[in-house]
BALO-490866 format. One line per 8 residues: their letters; for each residue x, y, z of C-alpha. Coordinates in steps of 0.05 Angstrom, whole numbers, plus 5000, padded with zeros to 4 digits. Example, Ala and Ser with C-alpha at 12.3 -4.5 7.8 and 13.67 -1.06 7.14 Angstrom:
AS> 5246/4910/5156 | 5273/4979/5143
***
This chain:
XXXXXXXX> 5112/4455/5193 | 5133/4489/5265 | 5094/4471/5323 | 5056/4521/5371 | 5099/4488/5434 | 5166/4497/5390 | 5154/4574/5381 | 5130/4584/5454
XXXXXXXX> 5200/4555/5475 | 5235/4598/5431 | 5199/4656/5459 | 5221/4649/5533 | 5297/4657/5513 | 5286/4725/5475 | 5303/4794/5514 | 5246/4843/5531
XXXXXXXX> 5262/4888/5473 | 5264/4826/5419 | 5199/4806/5458 | 5174/4871/5432 | 5201/4876/5368 | 5170/4809/5347 | 5097/4837/5375 | 5106/4894/5318
XXXXXXXX> 5120/4844/5272 | 5057/4801/5291 | 5023/4862/5287 | 5048/4871/5218 | 5033/4802/5200 | 4958/4802/5219 | 4942/4866/5175 | 4978/4831/5123
XXXXXXXX> 4938/4773/5125 | 4873/4816/5134 | 4810/4783/5166 | 4792/4715/5186 | 4745/4687/5143 | 4673/4685/5169 | 4625/4619/5168 | 4608/4606/5093
XXXXXXXX> 4668/4636/5055 | 4705/4584/5022 | 4771/4636/5009 | 4794/4700/5001 | 4812/4738/4932 | 4864/4789/4926 | 4898/4839/4876 | 4979/4851/4895
XXXXXXXX> 4990/4923/4858 | 5065/4904/4869 | 5065/4837/4838 | 5023/4864/4779 | 5077/4933/4768 | 5087/4906/4690 | 5013/4913/4671 | 5005/4983/4702
XXXXXXXX> 5010/5049/4657 | 5050/5104/4684 | 5034/5176/4662 | 5051/5240/4686 | 4990/5294/4695 | 5036/5350/4652 | 5112/5335/4637 | 5147/5278/4666
XXXXXXXX> 5209/5320/4679 | 5233/5289/4750 | 5178/5234/4759 | 5212/5168/4789 | 5166/5109/4787 | 5183/5035/4812 | 5172/4972/4854 | 5228/4947/4904
XXXXXXXX> 5243/4945/4976 | 5223/5017/5015 | 5243/5041/5090 | 5211/5084/5131 | 5226/5095/5206 | 5271/5038/5196 | 5215/4988/5171 | 5221/4952/5098
XXXXXXXX> 5162/4936/5063 | 5153/4917/4989 | 5120/4983/4956 | 5111/5025/4897 | 5156/5084/4898 | 5123/5143/4860 | 5163/5207/4871 | 5115/5268/4834
XXXXXXXX> 5145/5306/4772 | 5166/5378/4776 | 5096/5409/4763 | 5027/5366/4778 | 5028/5299/4792 | 5050/5221/4777 | 4998/5171/4766 | 5005/5096/4758
XXXXXXXX> 4943/5065/4735 | 4921/4992/4731 | 4866/4953/4703 | 4832/4904/4751 | 4793/4843/4728 | 4741/4835/4790 | 4720/4764/4800 | 4635/4762/4792
XXXXXXXX> 4633/4723/4862 | 4668/4776/4904 | 4641/4807/4970 | 4671/4866/5014 | 4721/4893/4968 | 4770/4935/5003 | 4838/4967/4987 | 4898/4959/5043
XXXXXXXX> 4964/5003/5037 | 5009/5043/5074 | 5033/5114/5059 | 5104/5132/5068 | 5162/5187/5054 | 5226/5137/5046 | 5282/5143/5097 | 5332/5194/5077
XXXXXXXX> 5294/5250/5048 | 5302/5315/5071 | 5238/5346/5057 | 5235/5421/5075 | 5198/5435/5137 | 5124/5458/5122 | 5129/5415/5054 | 5072/5358/5042
XXXXXXXX> 5060/5309/4989 | 4991/5288/4973 | 4970/5218/4959 | 4904/5201/4927 | 4870/5140/4894 | 4821/5148/4843 | 4769/5082/4822 | 4742/5095/4755
XXXXXXXX> 4752/5161/4752 | 4724/5173/4832 | 4770/5203/4885 | 4753/5141/4944 | 4817/5164/4979 | 4862/5225/4997 | 4910/5250/5044 | 4969/5289/5053
XXXXXXXX> 5040/5271/5091 | 5113/5296/5115 | 5130/5238/5162 | 5186/5186/5138 | 5138/5133/5176 | 5087/5087/5149 | 5011/5100/5158 | 4967/5044/5152
XXXXXXXX> 4901/5051/5114 | 4837/5009/5099 | 4783/5039/5048 | 4721/5003/5030 | 4715/4995/4957 | 4648/5007/4912 | 4619/4935/4900 | 4651/4919/4825
XXXXXXXX> 4639/4850/4820 | 4646/4825/4754 | 4675/4887/4722 | 4741/4919/4709 | 4759/4968/4762 | 4808/5028/4733 | 4850/5042/4794 | 4901/5098/4804
XXXXXXXX> 4954/5109/4849 | 4970/5186/4848 | 5024/5227/4882 | 5034/5306/4879 | 5093/5349/4910 | 5051/5403/4921 | 5087/5455/4886 | 5154/5433/4907
XXXXXXXX> 5174/5357/4884 | 5247/5349/4918 | 5262/5296/4961 | 5179/5279/4961 | 5197/5203/4965 | 5128/5183/4964 | 5119/5106/4973 | 5055/5066/4977
XXXXXXXX> 5066/5002/5018 | 5039/4934/5004 | 4976/4957/4967 | 4932/4905/4956 | 4857/4898/4940 | 4825/4843/4985 | 4760/4807/4979 | 4716/4752/5002
XXX> 4691/4693/4952 | 4619/4663/4966 | 4624/4599/4978
***
C-alpha cells in the first residue's frame, strides 16, 4: 500500500501542467467514489450499468435501422471513460433497459452518470441529441447535448427498497441521427445500506 508521505514526495517533482491534470483526475475519482459514508452506515451499495450490460434489453422505439448500442471506452474532449454507447436509429429512439433488484435496506438511492458526444463526431451545427432516463415508466431526467465533452449528472431516485427497478436509458437524434455518437459515462446506481 502506498503511504501518503510517498505520494507527497512524488508530487513535488511534477510540473505545474501535470499537477493541474492530477487535480482533475482526483476530482473525477472523488465523483466516482461518491459521498463518504456517514456514521451508522456500514457499507455502500452500487449497480454498475456498464458492468451488467449483458443483462440489458436493447430495443428501438420503431425500426432499429442505424442504431448502434455497445459498451466500451469512450473519449469526450480527450477524457476517456467506460461508457454505454447508444447511437440512436434513423427514426425515433434507442432504448437500453435494465431490471435492477434493489436491496431492501438501501437509503439515499441515486443515479450518477455523465452524458457526452464522442470525439470525432461531426454533428451538424444546430443538431442536438436527446438523452432521457425512465424508471418504472416515469421520466426522471432528460437533457439535450451537442458538445463533445462530458457533462456530469446526479439524480435522486425514488425510494425502491426491495423492489425491482426498470431503468431505461434512451437516446434520440431528434430527426437527424447522423453523427449522434451519444454515450453515457460510468452510469451507476448508488445507495447507502443501514448498519
